[in-house]
C-alpha positions as CSV (number, residue, x, y, z in Angstrom):
1,M,119.7,130.1,90.7
2,S,121.3,131.0,94.0
3,Q,123.7,133.7,95.2
4,D,126.5,133.5,97.8
5,L,125.7,134.8,101.2
6,R,128.8,136.8,102.0
7,D,129.6,138.8,105.1
8,G,128.2,142.3,104.9
9,E,125.9,141.6,101.9
10,A,122.2,140.8,101.8
11,P,121.5,139.3,98.3
12,T,117.9,139.5,97.1
13,Y,116.0,136.5,95.9
14,D,112.7,136.3,94.1
15,L,111.7,133.5,96.5
16,V,112.9,132.3,99.8
17,G,111.6,129.1,101.2
18,V,111.3,128.5,105.0
19,G,111.7,124.8,105.4
20,F,112.7,122.2,102.8
21,G,110.5,119.2,103.2
22,P,108.5,117.6,100.3
23,S,106.4,120.7,99.7
24,N,109.2,123.2,99.1
25,L,111.2,120.4,97.4
26,A,108.3,120.2,94.9
27,L,108.4,123.9,94.5
28,A,112.2,123.8,93.9
29,I,111.6,121.3,91.1
30,A,108.8,123.4,89.5
31,L,111.2,126.4,89.7
32,D,114.1,124.5,88.1
33,E,111.9,123.3,85.2
34,H,110.5,126.8,84.7
35,N,114.0,128.4,84.6
36,A,115.2,125.7,82.1
37,R,112.5,126.9,79.7
38,A,112.3,130.6,80.5
39,G,115.9,131.6,79.9
40,A,118.2,133.7,82.0
41,D,116.2,136.9,81.6
42,A,113.1,135.3,83.2
43,D,114.9,133.2,85.8
44,V,113.3,133.0,89.3
45,S,116.0,133.1,91.9
46,A,115.5,131.1,95.0
47,L,117.0,130.0,98.3
48,F,115.7,127.6,100.9
49,F,116.5,127.3,104.6
50,E,116.1,124.0,106.5
51,R,116.9,123.6,110.2
52,Q,117.7,119.9,109.8
53,A,121.3,119.1,109.0
54,Q,120.2,117.1,106.0
55,F,117.0,116.3,104.1
56,G,114.6,114.2,106.2
57,W,110.9,113.4,106.2
58,H,109.4,111.6,109.2
59,R,112.5,109.6,109.7
60,G,111.3,108.3,113.0
61,M,108.5,106.4,111.3
62,L,110.5,104.8,108.4
63,I,109.5,101.3,109.6
64,D,110.9,98.7,107.3
65,D,107.5,97.2,106.2
66,A,105.4,100.4,106.3
67,T,104.0,101.4,102.9
68,M,102.9,104.8,101.6
69,Q,99.2,105.6,101.7
70,V,99.2,107.5,98.5
71,S,100.0,106.3,95.0
72,F,103.5,106.7,93.7
73,L,102.0,108.8,90.9
74,K,101.4,111.5,93.4
75,D,105.1,112.1,93.6
76,L,106.9,115.4,93.5
77,V,106.1,116.2,89.9
78,T,103.9,113.8,87.8
79,L,100.6,115.5,88.2
80,R,102.2,118.7,86.9
81,N,104.7,117.3,84.4
82,P,104.4,113.6,83.6
83,T,107.6,113.7,81.5
84,S,109.8,115.2,84.3
85,E,113.2,113.7,85.1
86,F,112.3,114.1,88.8
87,S,109.5,111.6,88.7
88,F,109.3,108.5,90.9
89,L,109.6,106.4,87.8
90,A,112.8,108.2,86.8
91,Y,114.1,107.5,90.3
92,L,113.4,103.8,90.0
93,H,115.1,103.8,86.6
94,S,118.2,105.4,88.1
95,R,118.2,102.7,90.8
96,D,117.8,99.9,88.3
97,R,114.5,98.8,90.0
98,L,111.9,99.9,87.5
99,V,111.1,96.4,86.2
100,D,111.1,94.9,89.7
101,F,108.7,97.6,90.9
102,I,106.3,97.0,88.0
103,N,106.4,93.2,88.7
104,Q,105.1,93.7,92.3
105,K,101.9,95.2,90.9
106,S,101.5,97.8,93.6
107,L,100.8,101.5,93.5
108,F,102.2,102.0,97.1
109,P,105.9,101.8,97.6
110,L,107.6,101.2,100.9
111,R,107.9,104.3,102.9
112,V,111.7,103.9,103.2
113,E,111.8,103.7,99.4
114,F,109.8,106.8,98.9
115,H,112.0,108.6,101.4
116,D,115.0,107.5,99.3
117,Y,113.3,109.0,96.3
118,L,112.8,112.3,98.1
119,E,116.5,112.4,99.2
120,W,117.5,111.6,95.6
121,A,115.5,114.5,94.3
122,A,116.6,116.9,97.1
123,G,120.2,116.1,96.3
124,R,119.9,118.0,93.1
125,F,119.3,121.2,95.0
126,D,122.1,121.3,97.5
127,E,123.4,124.6,96.2
128,Q,120.0,126.2,96.8
129,V,119.5,124.9,100.3
130,R,121.1,126.0,103.5
131,Y,120.8,123.0,105.7
132,G,121.3,123.4,109.4
133,H,119.8,126.9,109.4
134,E,116.7,127.9,111.2
135,V,114.8,131.1,110.1
136,I,114.3,133.1,113.3
137,E,113.0,136.4,112.0
138,L,111.5,138.1,108.9
139,R,112.2,141.8,109.0
140,P,110.1,144.0,106.8
141,V,112.0,146.4,104.5
142,W,109.9,149.5,104.0
143,R,110.1,151.9,101.0
144,D,107.7,154.8,100.4
145,G,105.3,153.4,102.9
146,E,105.3,149.8,101.6
147,V,107.0,146.6,102.5
148,V,108.9,145.6,99.4
149,H,111.1,142.9,100.8
150,F,111.7,140.8,103.8
151,E,115.1,140.5,105.4
152,V,115.3,136.8,106.2
153,V,117.5,136.1,109.2
154,A,118.6,132.4,109.6
155,R,120.6,131.1,112.6
156,P,122.9,128.1,112.1
157,T,121.8,125.3,114.4
158,G,124.2,123.4,116.7
159,H,126.9,126.1,116.9
160,D,127.4,129.8,117.6
161,A,128.1,131.1,114.1
162,A,126.6,134.4,113.2
163,P,123.2,134.4,111.5
164,V,123.0,134.8,107.7
165,V,120.8,137.4,106.1
166,C,119.2,137.7,102.7
167,R,116.3,139.5,101.2
168,A,113.2,138.0,99.7
169,R,110.6,139.4,97.3
170,N,108.4,136.4,98.2
171,V,108.5,134.1,101.2
172,V,107.0,130.5,101.0
173,F,106.4,128.8,104.3
174,G,106.8,125.0,104.2
175,V,107.5,124.4,107.9
176,G,105.3,121.3,108.4
177,M,103.5,120.7,111.7
178,E,104.5,120.1,115.3
179,P,103.5,117.1,117.5
180,N,100.0,117.3,119.0
181,L,100.4,116.5,122.7
182,P,97.9,116.7,125.5
183,D,98.3,119.7,127.7
184,G,101.1,119.4,130.2
185,V,102.9,116.6,128.5
186,T,106.7,117.0,128.2
187,L,108.7,114.6,126.0
188,T,111.5,112.8,127.9
189,E,113.7,109.7,127.6
190,R,110.7,107.6,128.6
191,V,107.8,109.7,127.2
192,W,108.0,109.8,123.4
193,H,106.1,111.1,120.4
194,N,106.0,108.6,117.5
195,R,107.9,111.2,115.4
196,D,111.1,110.1,117.2
197,L,110.2,106.3,117.4
198,L,113.2,104.7,115.6
199,A,115.8,107.0,117.0
200,R,114.5,106.5,120.5
201,V,114.3,102.7,120.1
202,D,118.0,102.7,119.0
203,E,118.9,104.6,122.1
204,L,117.6,101.8,124.2
205,G,120.6,99.8,123.3
206,E,120.7,96.4,125.0
207,R,117.9,97.2,127.4
208,A,115.0,94.8,127.2
209,P,111.8,96.7,128.0
210,E,109.0,94.8,129.6
211,R,106.1,97.0,128.7
212,F,105.1,99.8,126.3
213,A,102.0,101.9,126.2
214,V,100.9,103.5,122.9
215,V,98.3,106.3,123.0
216,G,96.3,107.0,119.9
217,A,93.9,105.3,117.4
218,G,95.2,106.4,114.0
219,Q,97.5,104.9,111.4
220,S,100.7,105.9,113.2
221,A,99.5,104.5,116.5
222,A,98.6,101.2,114.9
223,E,102.0,101.1,113.1
224,V,103.8,101.9,116.4
225,T,101.9,99.1,118.2
226,K,102.7,96.5,115.5
227,Y,106.4,97.6,115.3
228,L,107.0,97.4,119.1
229,H,105.2,94.1,119.2
230,D,107.5,92.8,116.5
231,R,110.7,94.5,117.7
232,F,110.4,93.4,121.4
233,P,109.1,89.8,121.4
234,R,109.1,89.6,125.2
235,A,107.4,92.9,126.0
236,D,103.8,93.8,126.5
237,V,102.4,96.4,124.2
238,C,99.3,98.2,125.5
239,A,97.2,100.3,123.1
240,V,95.1,103.0,124.7
241,F,92.5,105.0,122.8
242,S,89.0,106.5,123.3
243,R,87.3,104.7,120.4
244,Y,85.8,101.3,120.6
245,G,88.3,100.0,118.0
246,Y,90.5,101.1,115.3
247,S,88.5,102.7,112.5
248,P,89.2,101.8,108.9
249,S,90.3,104.5,106.4
250,D,88.0,105.2,103.5
251,D,90.2,104.5,100.5
252,S,87.4,104.0,98.0
253,P,87.7,105.7,94.6
254,F,84.9,108.1,95.0
255,A,86.0,109.2,98.5
256,N,89.5,109.7,97.2
257,R,88.3,112.4,94.8
258,I,88.4,114.7,97.9
259,F,92.2,114.8,97.1
260,D,91.8,115.8,93.4
261,P,93.1,119.2,92.3
262,D,89.6,120.2,91.2
263,A,88.3,119.5,94.7
264,V,90.5,122.3,96.0
265,D,88.6,124.8,93.6
266,Q,85.3,123.5,94.8
267,F,86.2,123.7,98.5
268,F,87.7,127.1,98.2
269,T,84.5,128.6,96.7
270,A,82.1,126.8,99.0
271,P,80.2,128.5,101.8
272,D,81.7,128.1,105.3
273,D,78.9,125.7,106.4
274,V,79.6,123.5,103.3
275,K,83.3,123.5,104.1
276,R,82.6,122.2,107.6
277,M,80.3,119.6,106.2
278,I,82.9,118.3,103.7
279,L,85.5,118.1,106.4
280,D,83.2,116.2,108.7
281,Y,82.0,113.8,106.0
282,H,85.5,112.9,104.7
283,G,87.7,113.1,107.8
284,N,87.8,109.3,107.7
285,T,89.9,109.5,104.5
286,N,92.8,110.7,106.6
287,Y,92.3,111.5,110.3
288,S,92.4,108.9,113.1
289,V,91.9,106.0,110.7
290,V,93.9,102.9,109.9
291,D,94.5,100.8,106.8
292,P,92.1,97.8,107.0
293,E,94.9,95.3,106.4
294,L,96.7,96.6,109.5
295,I,93.6,96.4,111.6
296,D,93.1,92.8,110.5
297,E,96.7,92.0,111.4
298,L,96.5,93.4,114.9
299,Y,93.2,91.7,115.6
300,R,94.7,88.4,114.3
301,R,97.6,88.7,116.7
302,L,95.3,89.6,119.6
303,Y,93.1,86.6,119.0
304,Q,96.1,84.2,118.4
305,E,97.6,85.3,121.8
306,K,94.3,84.6,123.5
307,V,94.2,81.1,122.0
308,L,97.8,80.4,123.0
309,G,97.4,81.9,126.5
310,E,100.4,84.2,126.1
311,Q,98.9,87.7,125.8
312,R,101.3,90.5,125.1
313,L,99.2,92.7,122.9
314,R,96.6,94.5,125.1
315,I,93.9,96.9,123.9
316,Y,92.4,99.5,126.3
317,N,89.6,100.8,124.2
318,V,87.0,103.4,125.2
319,S,89.6,104.6,127.7
320,R,91.8,107.6,128.5
321,L,95.0,108.3,130.3
322,A,93.9,109.7,133.7
323,E,97.4,110.2,135.1
324,V,101.0,109.8,134.0
325,V,103.8,109.8,136.6
326,E,107.4,109.4,135.5
327,A,110.1,107.9,137.7
328,D,113.7,107.1,137.2
329,D,112.9,103.5,136.3
330,G,109.8,103.9,134.2
331,V,106.4,105.6,133.7
332,R,103.3,104.8,135.7
333,A,100.2,105.3,133.5
334,T,96.7,105.2,135.0
335,V,94.2,104.2,132.4
336,E,90.5,105.0,133.0
337,S,87.6,103.4,131.3
338,L,85.2,106.0,129.9
339,T,82.2,103.8,130.4
340,T,82.8,102.1,133.8
341,R,85.3,104.6,135.3
342,E,87.4,101.6,136.3
343,K,91.1,102.4,136.5
344,S,94.0,100.2,135.6
345,V,97.6,101.0,136.4
346,L,100.3,100.2,133.8
347,D,103.9,100.3,134.9
348,C,105.7,100.9,131.6
349,D,109.3,101.3,130.4
350,V,108.1,103.8,127.7
351,L,104.9,105.7,126.9
352,V,104.5,106.6,123.2
353,Y,102.1,109.4,122.2
354,A,101.0,108.7,118.6
355,T,98.5,111.5,118.8
356,G,99.2,113.2,115.5
357,Y,100.3,116.7,114.6
358,R,98.9,120.2,114.6
359,P,99.7,123.2,112.4
360,T,102.0,126.0,113.6
361,D,101.3,129.7,113.0
362,P,103.7,130.6,110.2
363,L,103.1,134.3,110.6
364,R,104.8,134.3,114.0
365,L,108.0,135.0,112.2
366,L,106.7,138.2,110.6
367,G,106.8,140.4,113.6
368,E,105.2,143.8,113.1
369,A,104.4,142.9,109.4
370,G,102.1,140.1,110.7
371,T,99.6,142.8,111.5
372,L,99.3,143.5,107.8
373,C,98.1,140.0,107.2
374,R,94.3,139.6,107.3
375,R,92.4,137.1,109.4
376,D,88.8,136.0,109.3
377,G,86.2,136.2,112.0
378,A,87.5,132.9,113.6
379,G,91.0,134.2,113.7
380,E,92.2,132.0,110.8
381,I,94.7,133.4,108.3
382,R,92.9,134.6,105.1
383,V,94.5,132.9,102.1
384,G,93.9,133.4,98.4
385,R,93.3,130.6,96.0
386,D,97.0,130.8,94.9
387,Y,98.0,130.2,98.6
388,R,99.1,133.8,99.0
389,V,98.2,135.3,102.3
390,V,95.6,138.1,101.9
391,S,97.2,141.3,103.3
392,E,96.8,145.1,103.5
393,A,98.0,147.0,100.4
394,E,101.1,148.1,102.2
395,L,102.5,144.5,102.1
396,R,103.8,144.2,98.6
397,C,106.0,141.3,99.4
398,G,104.3,137.9,98.8
399,V,103.7,135.5,101.7
400,Y,102.7,132.0,100.6
401,L,101.7,129.0,102.7
402,Q,102.3,125.3,102.0
403,G,100.1,123.9,104.8
404,S,98.0,125.7,107.5
405,T,95.3,126.2,104.8
406,E,92.8,123.4,105.5
407,H,90.2,125.9,106.4
408,T,90.4,127.5,103.0
409,H,91.7,124.8,100.6
410,G,90.5,121.6,102.2
411,I,91.7,118.3,103.7
412,S,94.7,117.9,101.3
413,S,96.4,121.1,102.4
414,S,99.0,119.3,104.5
415,L,99.1,116.0,102.6
416,L,101.3,114.7,99.8
417,S,98.3,114.2,97.5
418,N,98.2,117.8,96.3
419,T,101.7,118.9,96.9
420,V,102.9,119.0,93.3
421,V,99.9,120.9,92.1
422,R,100.0,123.4,94.9
423,A,103.7,124.0,94.3
424,G,103.1,124.7,90.7
425,E,100.3,127.1,91.5
426,I,102.4,129.0,93.9
427,L,105.2,129.4,91.4
428,Q,102.7,130.4,88.7
429,S,101.3,133.1,91.0
430,I,104.8,134.5,91.8
431,V,105.8,134.6,88.1
432,A,102.4,136.0,87.0
433,R,102.6,138.8,89.5
434,R,106.1,139.7,88.2
435,S,105.0,139.6,84.6
436,A,101.4,139.6,83.4
437,D,102.5,138.4,80.0
438,L,103.5,134.9,80.9
439,P,101.1,132.1,79.8
440,S,98.7,130.5,82.3
441,H,98.1,126.8,83.1
442,P,95.5,125.4,85.4
443,Y,97.9,123.3,87.4
444,A,101.4,124.8,86.8
445,L,103.9,126.2,84.4
446,S,104.9,123.0,82.6
447,R,103.3,122.0,79.4
């Protein structure tokens, strides 16, 4: 349920979402299904702000043949409510592709198909989402010495219209992460982050680049390397990374239990040293690793080119970028071997950083109210099991995090694997705090 934002009024919502990617989309679905069961008297009202002009999730990496790395059953709803009309299977049925998908005998859809599923689901919530609006401030509303609401101030992007304002009893941050770039790096027309890959390639137009350099050793870096090698059949593609080779991801059944909902409970209650041990042990399920099939394909190409004497794919392993100098006609990248200190100069048309992402500090929008949120000895935000930020008693308004909780909830905090369960738990927390009489469920509100 949403309310109109009219001039001079500040409507109040039970929940305001900052960002509308997969995490807050899953929350919107959980809320919709709750409201359908609860009746008008128990409705949870909500509004979401998204700075993009339309729904989009990693559009720059929607490479035609790239597949998801999680099962389609870890969609926006199935782990919480397998009978939901928002499931990936319901989407396939609506597109008349259910039988065809079954016949291909795969748990992993194409990334472009899963993105279409996300858009299909997001389209059901257009009235509750203000696209093209960036939240720039959360003003605390005090009453009798307590913060009872936040005034959410959202600025329209791309034009000079006045900001819109509403009030929130609870704020849920689903802002995603920002590109992780080396210190001093600025993105330009010739220095890219893989986030913008496809849009940047389209901007090249009829130009025929002669050489690309790709920095990074993870799945995205390998995908970018393969894509550019395919897309520009006359160009050299140079992969630069500090490892000896691409490391395979651990996709084995036992290791994948690190993404189970119960694993979040175990991680949350574990001592700090055990938390660090778990993250160290199982980082190879997600970080700086590559699907084995893609590793094999890149090595096959590398060897084939050596046999044919026409080498375009070049690997600079155990190496780092020592210097990057951009000119009008390209980028000069100096690559230094970490073992021999020998340096190679690569004159490139484009340098692509596929160096991952890092979390943002969601509390930066809270202003003075941010001081009411507690942090641990390492300066990390303290977060409850229900993803609500731990705060001083004066902050009655709920602040919830979708992401930025790896230190408390484990490796799945920013991944799709646990999105639907987390969204249900957040909504359950909001509803339970409003009325202690509502039934509880370990994963969400649906039964």
